Residue frames as a rotation matrix with the C-alpha (Angstrom) as fourth column:
MET 1
0.573 0.820 0.000 0.00
0.820 -0.573 0.000 0.00
0.000 0.000 -1.000 0.00
GLN 2
-0.378 -0.678 0.631 1.12
0.660 -0.675 -0.331 3.52
0.650 0.291 0.702 -0.66
THR 3
0.666 0.625 -0.407 0.17
0.721 -0.399 0.567 5.16
0.192 -0.671 -0.716 2.60
PRO 4
0.111 -0.651 0.751 1.78
0.144 -0.737 -0.660 8.59
0.983 0.182 0.012 2.89
THR 5
-0.243 -0.295 -0.924 3.42
0.932 0.191 -0.307 9.47
0.267 -0.936 0.229 6.18
GLN 6
-0.613 0.052 -0.788 2.53
0.336 -0.886 -0.321 13.14
-0.715 -0.462 0.526 5.90
PRO 7
0.497 0.868 0.002 -0.11
0.389 -0.221 -0.894 15.19
-0.776 0.445 -0.448 4.10
PRO 8
0.198 -0.406 0.892 0.65
0.969 -0.057 -0.241 16.41
0.149 0.912 0.382 0.59
PRO 9
-0.721 -0.541 -0.433 2.33
0.606 -0.795 -0.015 19.81
-0.336 -0.273 0.901 0.35
PRO 10
0.172 0.794 -0.583 0.11
0.226 -0.608 -0.761 22.87
-0.959 -0.001 -0.284 -0.07
GLY 11
0.191 -0.021 -0.981 -0.54
-0.785 -0.604 -0.140 23.70
-0.589 0.797 -0.132 -3.69
ALA 12
-0.781 -0.512 0.356 -0.06
-0.254 0.783 0.569 20.09
-0.570 0.354 -0.741 -4.83
GLY 13
-0.707 0.606 -0.365 -3.50
-0.412 0.067 0.909 20.17
0.575 0.793 0.202 -6.44
PRO 14
0.288 0.921 0.263 -6.78
-0.839 0.111 0.532 18.55
0.461 -0.374 0.805 -5.43
VAL 15
-0.814 -0.507 0.285 -6.54
-0.579 0.659 -0.480 15.86
0.055 -0.555 -0.830 -2.75
ARG 16
0.266 0.876 -0.402 -8.68
-0.714 0.459 0.528 12.72
0.647 0.147 0.748 -2.72
THR 17
-0.104 -0.214 0.971 -9.02
-0.874 0.486 0.014 9.74
-0.475 -0.847 -0.237 -0.37
CYS 18
-0.699 -0.193 -0.689 -8.25
-0.523 0.795 0.308 6.20
0.488 0.575 -0.657 -1.50
VAL 19
0.340 0.913 0.225 -11.32
-0.872 0.217 0.439 4.03
0.352 -0.345 0.870 -0.83
GLY 20
0.456 -0.251 -0.854 -9.00
0.136 0.968 -0.211 1.08
0.879 -0.020 0.476 -0.16
CYS 21
-0.277 -0.708 -0.649 -6.43
0.797 0.208 -0.567 2.23
0.537 -0.675 0.507 2.39
ARG 22
0.684 0.688 -0.242 -8.24
0.718 -0.576 0.391 5.50
0.129 -0.441 -0.888 3.32
ALA 23
-0.207 -0.812 -0.546 -5.05
0.704 -0.511 0.492 7.55
-0.679 -0.283 0.678 2.89
THR 24
0.814 0.432 -0.388 -5.21
0.090 -0.754 -0.651 10.94
-0.574 0.495 -0.653 1.21
ALA 25
-0.298 -0.885 0.357 -3.10
0.652 0.084 0.753 11.70
-0.697 0.457 0.552 -1.85
PRO 26
-0.505 0.095 -0.858 -3.00
-0.529 -0.819 0.221 14.19
-0.681 0.566 0.464 -4.72
ARG 27
0.535 0.842 0.075 -5.60
-0.381 0.319 -0.868 13.37
-0.754 0.436 0.491 -7.33
SER 28
0.422 -0.428 -0.799 -2.85
-0.898 -0.078 -0.433 12.98
0.123 0.901 -0.417 -9.93
VAL 29
-0.672 -0.739 -0.049 -1.48
-0.720 0.668 -0.187 9.81
0.171 -0.090 -0.981 -8.30
LEU 30
-0.461 0.596 0.657 -4.84
-0.240 0.629 -0.739 8.06
-0.854 -0.499 -0.147 -7.83
VAL 31
-0.966 0.256 0.036 -6.99
0.139 0.398 0.907 6.08
0.218 0.881 -0.420 -10.25
ARG 32
-0.563 0.825 0.049 -10.65
-0.730 -0.469 -0.498 7.10
-0.388 -0.316 0.866 -10.63
LEU 33
-0.891 0.404 0.205 -13.44
0.446 0.865 0.231 4.53
-0.084 0.298 -0.951 -10.87
VAL 34
-0.610 0.777 -0.156 -16.91
-0.779 -0.624 -0.063 5.33
-0.146 0.083 0.986 -12.18
LEU 35
-0.346 0.615 0.708 -20.14
-0.002 0.755 -0.656 3.36
-0.938 -0.228 -0.260 -12.40
ALA 36
-0.892 0.133 -0.432 -21.16
-0.437 -0.010 0.900 2.02
0.115 0.991 0.067 -15.81
PRO 37
-0.142 0.938 0.316 -24.91
-0.872 0.032 -0.488 1.33
-0.468 -0.345 0.814 -16.09
ASP 38
0.678 0.731 0.077 -26.68
-0.629 0.631 -0.454 -1.95
-0.381 0.260 0.887 -16.96
PRO 39
0.633 0.346 -0.693 -25.36
0.582 0.378 0.720 -4.10
0.511 -0.859 0.038 -15.48
ALA 40
0.924 -0.271 0.269 -23.85
-0.376 -0.772 0.512 -2.13
0.069 -0.574 -0.816 -12.61
ARG 41
0.583 -0.811 -0.055 -20.10
0.811 0.584 -0.028 -2.39
0.055 -0.028 0.998 -12.98
ALA 42
0.670 -0.467 -0.577 -17.16
-0.077 -0.816 0.572 -0.21
-0.739 -0.339 -0.583 -12.06
VAL 43
0.651 -0.527 0.546 -14.74
0.722 0.206 -0.661 0.85
0.236 0.824 0.515 -14.78
VAL 44
-0.141 -0.797 -0.587 -11.50
0.769 -0.462 0.442 2.84
-0.623 -0.389 0.678 -14.68
ASP 45
0.930 0.355 0.096 -11.84
0.351 -0.777 -0.523 6.44
-0.111 0.520 -0.847 -15.85
GLU 46
0.187 -0.976 0.107 -8.33
0.979 0.194 0.059 6.87
-0.079 0.094 0.992 -17.25
GLN 47
-0.336 -0.285 0.898 -8.77
0.489 -0.867 -0.092 10.58
0.805 0.408 0.431 -18.04
ALA 48
-0.588 0.200 -0.783 -10.52
0.772 -0.149 -0.618 11.22
-0.240 -0.968 -0.066 -14.69
ALA 49
-0.950 0.211 -0.229 -13.05
-0.265 -0.934 0.240 13.31
-0.163 0.289 0.943 -16.59
ALA 50
-0.623 0.771 -0.127 -16.23
0.454 0.490 0.744 11.21
0.636 0.406 -0.656 -16.81
HIS 51
-0.290 0.629 0.721 -19.42
-0.627 -0.694 0.353 12.72
0.723 -0.350 0.596 -15.45
GLY 52
0.649 0.684 -0.334 -20.89
-0.143 0.540 0.829 11.51
0.747 -0.491 0.448 -12.18
ARG 53
0.779 -0.298 0.551 -19.54
-0.579 -0.005 0.816 10.21
-0.240 -0.955 -0.177 -8.91
GLY 54
0.344 -0.738 -0.581 -16.14
-0.345 0.477 -0.809 8.66
0.874 0.478 -0.090 -8.74
ALA 55
0.969 -0.222 0.108 -14.21
-0.012 0.393 0.919 6.49
-0.246 -0.892 0.378 -6.31
TRP 56
0.519 -0.848 -0.104 -10.45
-0.722 -0.371 -0.584 6.93
0.457 0.379 -0.805 -6.04
LEU 57
0.950 -0.290 0.117 -7.79
0.191 0.833 0.519 4.24
-0.248 -0.471 0.847 -5.52
HIS 58
0.110 -0.974 -0.199 -4.01
-0.681 -0.220 0.698 4.12
-0.724 0.058 -0.688 -5.41
ASN 59
0.510 -0.046 -0.859 -2.57
-0.759 0.446 -0.475 2.30
0.404 0.894 0.193 -8.42
ASP 60
-0.682 -0.667 0.299 -1.83
-0.719 0.536 -0.443 -0.61
0.135 -0.517 -0.845 -6.11
ARG 61
-0.293 0.571 -0.767 -3.46
-0.126 0.772 0.623 -4.04
0.948 0.279 -0.154 -6.13
ALA 62
-0.755 -0.020 -0.655 -3.42
0.610 0.343 -0.714 -4.08
0.239 -0.939 -0.247 -2.30
CYS 63
-0.851 0.478 -0.216 -5.69
-0.326 -0.805 -0.496 -1.01
-0.411 -0.352 0.841 -2.21
LEU 64
-0.351 0.738 -0.576 -8.09
-0.760 0.135 0.636 -2.65
0.547 0.661 0.513 -4.66
ASP 65
-0.437 0.139 -0.888 -8.16
0.317 0.949 -0.007 -5.80
0.842 -0.284 -0.459 -2.51
LEU 66
-0.901 0.096 -0.423 -8.88
0.387 -0.264 -0.884 -3.72
-0.197 -0.960 0.201 0.61
ALA 67
-0.690 0.674 -0.264 -11.64
-0.705 -0.708 0.034 -1.81
-0.164 0.210 0.964 -1.15
GLU 68
-0.278 0.581 -0.765 -13.24
-0.415 0.645 0.641 -5.09
0.866 0.496 0.062 -2.27
ARG 69
-0.608 -0.023 -0.794 -13.00
0.564 0.691 -0.452 -6.61
0.559 -0.722 -0.407 1.20
ARG 70
-0.849 0.246 -0.467 -14.54
0.260 -0.575 -0.776 -3.51
-0.460 -0.780 0.424 2.80
ARG 71
-0.072 0.815 0.575 -17.19
0.994 0.109 -0.030 -3.21
-0.088 0.569 -0.818 0.03
ALA 72
-0.244 -0.155 -0.957 -16.10
0.397 -0.917 0.047 0.41
-0.885 -0.368 0.285 -0.31
VAL 73
-0.976 -0.198 0.089 -16.51
0.157 -0.361 0.919 0.87
-0.150 0.911 0.383 -4.06
PRO 74
-0.329 0.917 0.226 -20.31
0.735 0.099 0.671 0.39
0.593 0.387 -0.706 -4.25
ARG 75
0.305 0.406 -0.862 -20.68
0.896 -0.428 0.116 2.63
-0.322 -0.808 -0.494 -1.19
ALA 76
-0.472 -0.578 -0.666 -18.46
0.309 -0.815 0.489 5.36
-0.826 0.025 0.563 -2.64
LEU 77
-0.986 0.117 0.121 -20.27
0.093 -0.221 0.971 5.24
0.141 0.968 0.206 -5.97
ARG 78
-0.561 0.817 0.135 -23.64
-0.583 -0.274 -0.765 5.17
-0.588 -0.507 0.630 -4.17
ALA 79
-0.723 0.273 -0.635 -24.72
-0.418 0.559 0.716 2.10
0.550 0.783 -0.290 -6.10
ALA 80
0.169 0.914 0.369 -28.07
-0.943 0.041 0.330 0.55
0.286 -0.404 0.869 -5.20
GLY 81
0.964 0.153 0.218 -26.64
-0.209 0.942 0.264 -2.98
-0.165 -0.300 0.939 -5.08
PRO 82
0.332 -0.889 0.315 -23.48
0.359 0.428 0.829 -4.96
-0.872 -0.162 0.461 -5.74
VAL 83
0.697 -0.232 -0.678 -21.02
-0.651 -0.601 -0.464 -3.66
-0.300 0.765 -0.570 -8.33
ASP 84
0.868 -0.414 0.275 -19.00
0.485 0.826 -0.288 -5.90
-0.108 0.383 0.917 -10.64
LEU 85
0.622 -0.717 -0.314 -15.28
-0.478 -0.666 0.573 -5.07
-0.620 -0.206 -0.757 -10.32
ALA 86
0.530 -0.416 0.739 -13.99
0.585 0.810 0.036 -7.48
-0.613 0.413 0.673 -13.00
ALA 87
0.732 -0.242 0.637 -13.07
0.493 -0.457 -0.740 -4.66
0.470 0.856 -0.216 -15.43
VAL 88
0.755 -0.471 0.455 -11.17
-0.623 -0.731 0.277 -2.85
0.202 -0.493 -0.846 -12.67
ARG 89
0.547 -0.560 0.623 -9.27
-0.155 0.663 0.732 -6.02
-0.823 -0.497 0.276 -11.70
ASP 90
0.594 -0.293 0.749 -8.39
0.777 0.452 -0.439 -6.58
-0.210 0.843 0.496 -15.38
TRP 91
0.793 -0.286 0.538 -7.14
0.034 -0.861 -0.507 -2.99
0.608 0.420 -0.674 -15.68
PHE 92
0.733 -0.501 0.459 -5.02
-0.654 -0.336 0.678 -3.22
-0.185 -0.797 -0.574 -12.53
THR 93
0.755 -0.443 0.483 -3.18
0.328 0.894 0.307 -6.39
-0.568 -0.073 0.820 -13.58
PRO 94
0.369 -0.693 0.620 -1.10
0.874 0.031 -0.485 -4.90
0.317 0.720 0.617 -16.46
HIS 95
0.514 -0.116 0.850 -0.87
0.011 -0.990 -0.141 -1.42
0.858 0.082 -0.508 -14.87
THR 96
0.738 -0.264 0.621 0.57
-0.674 -0.246 0.696 -2.51
-0.031 -0.933 -0.359 -11.53
GLY 97
-0.107 -0.831 -0.546 2.70
-0.763 0.420 -0.491 -5.43
0.638 0.364 -0.679 -12.68
THR 98
-0.672 -0.065 0.738 1.14
-0.627 0.580 -0.520 -7.76
-0.394 -0.812 -0.430 -10.12
PRO 99
-0.901 0.342 -0.269 -0.69
0.081 0.740 0.668 -10.97
0.427 0.580 -0.694 -11.02
ALA 100
-0.166 0.943 0.289 -4.46
-0.655 -0.325 0.682 -11.17
0.737 -0.076 0.672 -10.58
């Protein structure tokens, strides 16, 4: 996990909280997830520009695992029911260098 030991410096840009480890970090180092409709599934918003609510994660498989275990993604996205995270898991595998 990439848990910072101190808050980001002032002027580092917008700060968001990772839904996995709950640590704050500049938005530029986090990955944004959004809800894709029918069926409800989370997808990675690579440009961090899609409309609607987003959930933020460190680009770390451990944070994704924590978020899944805590059921934090559906809660952060305010989904009515369970959310499929298969597309997010697939995206994290080549981008973090860790096996699924």
